[in-house]
C-alpha positions in Angstrom: -1.3 -13.3 -11.7 -0.2 -16.8 -10.8 0.9 -18.3 -7.5 3.3 -20.9 -6.0 2.1 -24.4 -5.2 4.5 -26.5 -3.2 7.3 -24.2 -4.3 6.4 -24.5 -8.0 5.1 -21.5 -10.0 1.7 -21.9 -11.5 0.5 -19.4 -14.2 -3.1 -19.4 -13.0 -4.2 -18.1 -9.6 -7.6 -18.9 -8.2 -9.0 -15.5 -7.2 -11.1 -15.8 -4.1 -14.7 -14.8 -4.2 -17.6 -15.7 -1.9 -20.9 -17.2 -3.0 -22.3 -13.8 -3.9 -19.3 -13.1 -6.2 -17.6 -10.6 -3.9 -13.8 -10.4 -3.8 -12.1 -11.8 -0.7 -8.5 -10.9 0.0 -6.0 -13.5 1.1 -4.4 -13.2 4.5 -0.6 -12.6 4.8 1.2 -15.8 6.0 4.3 -14.1 7.5 3.6 -12.0 10.6 6.8 -11.7 12.7 8.0 -8.4 14.0 11.3 -6.4 14.3 12.2 -5.9 17.9 11.6 -9.6 18.9 14.4 -11.9 20.1 14.5 -13.5 16.7 14.5 -10.2 14.8 16.3 -7.5 16.8 16.7 -3.9 15.7 20.0 -3.6 13.8 21.2 -1.3 11.2 21.4 -2.6 7.6 20.0 -6.0 8.6 16.6 -5.7 6.9 15.5 -5.2 3.3 12.2 -4.3 1.7 10.9 -5.8 -1.6 8.3 -3.5 -3.0 6.4 -2.3 -6.1 6.0 1.5 -6.3 2.6 1.3 -7.9 1.1 -1.2 -5.3 -0.9 0.6 -2.5 0.0 -2.0 0.1 3.7 -1.9 -0.7 3.5 1.9 -1.0 2.6 2.2 2.7 6.1 0.8 3.6 7.9 2.9 1.0 6.2 6.0 2.6 7.0 5.1 6.2 10.6 4.3 5.3 10.9 7.9 3.9 8.9 9.9 6.5 10.6 8.1 9.4 14.1 8.5 7.8 14.7 4.8 7.9 16.8 4.6 4.7 20.1 3.9 6.6 18.5 0.9 8.3 16.4 -0.5 5.5 17.7 -1.2 2.0 15.0 -1.6 -0.7 14.4 -3.2 -4.1 11.6 -2.5 -6.6 9.9 -4.9 -8.9 8.8 -3.6 -12.3 5.4 -1.9 -12.2 3.6 -4.4 -14.4 3.2 -8.0 -13.5 4.0 -10.7 -16.1 3.3 -14.4 -16.5 5.5 -15.1 -13.5 4.1 -12.4 -11.3 6.2 -9.5 -10.1 9.5 -9.4 -11.8 12.8 -7.5 -11.3 13.5 -7.2 -14.9 16.3 -8.6 -17.1 19.1 -7.7 -14.6 17.4 -9.4 -11.7 17.6 -8.4 -8.1 21.2 -8.3 -6.7 20.6 -9.1 -3.0 19.1 -12.5 -3.5 20.0 -12.9 -7.2 16.2 -13.2 -7.8 14.4 -12.7 -11.1 10.9 -12.7 -9.7 9.2 -12.2 -6.4 8.4 -15.9 -6.3 12.1 -16.5 -6.1 12.2 -14.5 -2.9 9.4 -16.6 -1.4 11.0 -19.9 -2.3 14.4 -18.8 -0.8 12.5 -18.4 2.5 10.6 -21.6 2.0 11.2 -23.9 -0.9 7.8 -25.5 -0.4 5.8 -22.3 -0.2 2.2 -22.3 -1.4 0.4 -19.0 -1.9 0.5 -15.7 -3.6 3.8 -13.9 -3.9 2.8 -10.5 -2.8 4.6 -7.2 -2.0 5.7 -5.8 0.4 8.1 -8.3 1.8 10.3 -7.4 4.8 13.4 -9.6 4.6 16.0 -10.4 7.2 19.5 -10.6 5.5 21.0 -12.4 8.5 18.7 -15.4 8.7 17.8 -15.2 5.0 14.1 -15.3 5.5 10.9 -13.3 5.4 10.0 -11.4 8.6 6.6 -10.1 7.5 4.6 -9.5 4.3 1.6 -7.7 5.8 1.8 -3.9 5.2 -0.3 -3.0 8.2 2.2 -4.8 10.5 5.2 -3.4 8.8 4.3 0.2 9.1 3.3 -0.3 12.7 6.8 -1.7 13.3 8.4 1.2 11.4 6.5 3.7 13.4 8.5 3.0 16.6 10.9 0.0 16.3 13.9 2.1 15.2 13.2 5.3 17.2 16.3 4.9 19.4 18.5 4.8 16.4 20.5 7.8 15.2 18.8 10.0 12.6 15.4 8.4 12.7 12.4 10.7 13.0 10.9 10.7 16.5 7.4 11.5 15.1 5.0 8.7 15.7 1.7 8.2 13.8 0.1 5.5 16.0 -0.6 7.7 19.0 -1.7 6.2 22.3 -4.2 9.0 22.9 -5.8 8.4 19.6 -5.4 4.6 19.4 -9.1 3.7 19.7 -10.1 6.3 17.1 -7.2 5.2 14.7 -8.2 1.6 15.0 -11.8 2.3 14.2 -10.9 4.5 11.3 -8.5 1.9 9.9 -11.1 -0.8 10.0 -13.7 1.4 8.2 -11.3 2.8 5.7 -9.8 -0.6 4.9 -13.2 -2.3 4.4 -14.8 0.4 2.3 -12.0 2.3 0.6 -8.5 0.6 0.7 -10.0 -2.8 -0.1 -13.3 -1.3 -1.3 -11.8 -0.2 -4.6 -10.6 -3.8 -5.2 -14.0 -5.2 -4.3 -15.4 -2.9 -7.0 -12.8 -3.8 -9.6 -12.7 -7.6 -8.9 -16.4 -8.2 -8.3 -17.8 -11.2 -10.2 -21.5 -10.2 -9.9 -23.5 -7.0 -10.4 -24.8 -7.2 -6.9 -21.4 -7.5 -5.4 -20.1 -4.6 -7.4 -23.1 -2.4 -6.6 -22.7 -3.1 -2.9 -19.0 -2.3 -2.9 -19.5 0.8 -5.0 -22.2 2.2 -2.7 -20.1 1.6 0.4 -17.0 3.2 -1.1 -18.7 6.4 -2.0 -20.7 6.6 1.2 -17.4 6.3 3.1 -15.7 9.0 0.9 -18.7 11.3 1.4 -18.5 10.8 5.2 -14.8 11.5 5.3 -15.1 14.6 3.2 -17.7 15.9 5.7 -15.4 15.0 8.6 -12.5 16.9 7.1 -14.6 20.1 6.6 -13.8 21.2 10.2 -10.5 19.5 11.0 -7.2 19.2 9.2 -6.7 15.4 9.6 -8.8 12.5 10.5 -8.1 12.7 14.2 -7.8 16.4 14.3 -4.5 18.2 14.5 -1.9 15.4 14.4 -1.3 13.3 11.3 -1.9 9.6 12.2 -1.5 6.2 10.7 -5.1 6.4 9.6 -4.3 9.4 7.4 -1.4 7.6 5.7 -3.4 4.5 5.1 -6.1 6.5 3.4 -3.6 8.6 1.5 -2.2 5.5 -0.2 -5.6 4.9 -1.9 -6.5 8.5 -2.5 -3.4 9.3 -4.4 -4.2 6.3 -6.8 -7.9 7.0 -7.1 -8.2 9.4 -10.0 -5.2 7.9 -11.8 -6.4 4.3 -11.7 -9.4 3.3 -9.7 -11.8 5.8 -11.2 -11.4 4.2 -14.6 -9.8 0.8 -14.3 -11.9 -0.4 -11.3 -15.1 1.4 -12.3 -15.1 3.6 -9.2 -16.5 6.4 -11.3 -19.2 8.3 -9.3 -16.8 11.0 -8.3 -13.1 11.8 -8.6 -11.1 12.8 -5.6 -10.6 16.2 -7.2 -14.4 16.7 -7.1 -14.4 16.6 -3.3 -14.1 20.0 -1.6 -12.2 18.7 1.4 -10.6 15.3 0.4 -8.8 16.9 -2.5 -7.0 19.6 -0.5 -6.5 17.2 2.3 -4.7 14.8 0.0 -2.5 17.7 -1.3 -1.7 18.6 2.3 -0.4 15.1 3.0 1.5 15.0 -0.3 3.3 18.2 0.7 4.5 16.8 4.0 8.3 16.3 4.1 9.5 13.0 2.6 6.2 12.2 0.8 6.4 13.7 -2.7 9.4 11.6 -3.7 7.6 8.4 -2.8 4.7 9.0 -5.2 5.4 7.5 -8.6 2.4 8.2 -10.9 4.0 6.3 -13.9 4.4 3.2 -11.7 0.8 3.5 -10.5 -0.4 3.6 -14.1 2.0 0.7 -14.9 0.6 -1.6 -12.3 -3.1 -1.0 -13.1 -2.9 -0.5 -16.9 0.4 -2.0 -17.9 -0.4 -5.4 -16.4 -3.4 -5.8 -18.7 -3.2 -6.2 -22.5 -2.4 -4.3 -24.5 -0.6 -2.4 -21.7 -1.2 1.1 -22.9 -0.8 3.7 -20.2 -3.2 6.7 -20.1 -1.6 10.1 -20.5 -3.9 11.8 -17.9 -5.3 12.9 -15.6 -3.6 16.2 -15.0 -3.2 16.5 -11.2 -1.4 19.3 -9.4 -0.4 17.9 -6.0 1.7 21.0 -5.4 -1.2 23.4 -5.5 -1.5 25.2 -2.1 -3.9 23.2 0.1 -5.1 26.1 2.3 -5.7 23.8 5.3 -3.0 25.0 7.7 -5.5 27.0 9.9 -7.6 23.9 10.6 -7.1 22.0 13.9 
């Protein structure tokens, strides 16, 4: 996928790797927050640009649903597969900004922007600019920023009493699993791949053992750490196992991670956010010849049997 350089689209992107050939993810350039003086909480002021297959964008799709934020946040989807101009909105374009591609969104915010045109993007309709394009920031905002508004779910997932534990879990899960699958798939050396692969499955094994005696990562309550892990787990057998060579075990092979993932999937507002076709589209459809696999057969609705755990 290409990138913008001084506001001009370039077909080729320089993917960042370190001297050992390990993939290095770019940092997000927009990091403002809703609830600040510049970006106050208001109904129908903000908009999300997302891709249903992307795990980072998916975090925001999920939180919009489980927090009942639909009346306060409109949303537009790119097509699952990226093209020569990156994420595209299809032939009809995107009506809010009259954009054909995600790079059009970025240049409307800054006509000299240089960087990757990633999703998600949280957009302010009033000031016609990007508020934030870092998924971790956005879901943290969504967790509480709109809680005083009518109809919004009061349930919070970043809990003060578990904050230290959640932060530690997030760091470990991001490094070894969320980004770990990409470090496997985008490695440019055997040594870098082997290291990422071993860390990934060591972390999955550890979490599977952790979940043997408790329902969620921090015990009884579902937390932000669970949802951040879920975004990767639900894509694992569909895409990462084959496309990213993360093929030691499938999630369905784990005695605790597999029912745990089904438990989260069966929570209110979650199932409708999971688009398996879009997940296949982003990982397989973006690469020639664009053939999507028919499998695997996964029954997310199978009873999880974890309700008695605390």
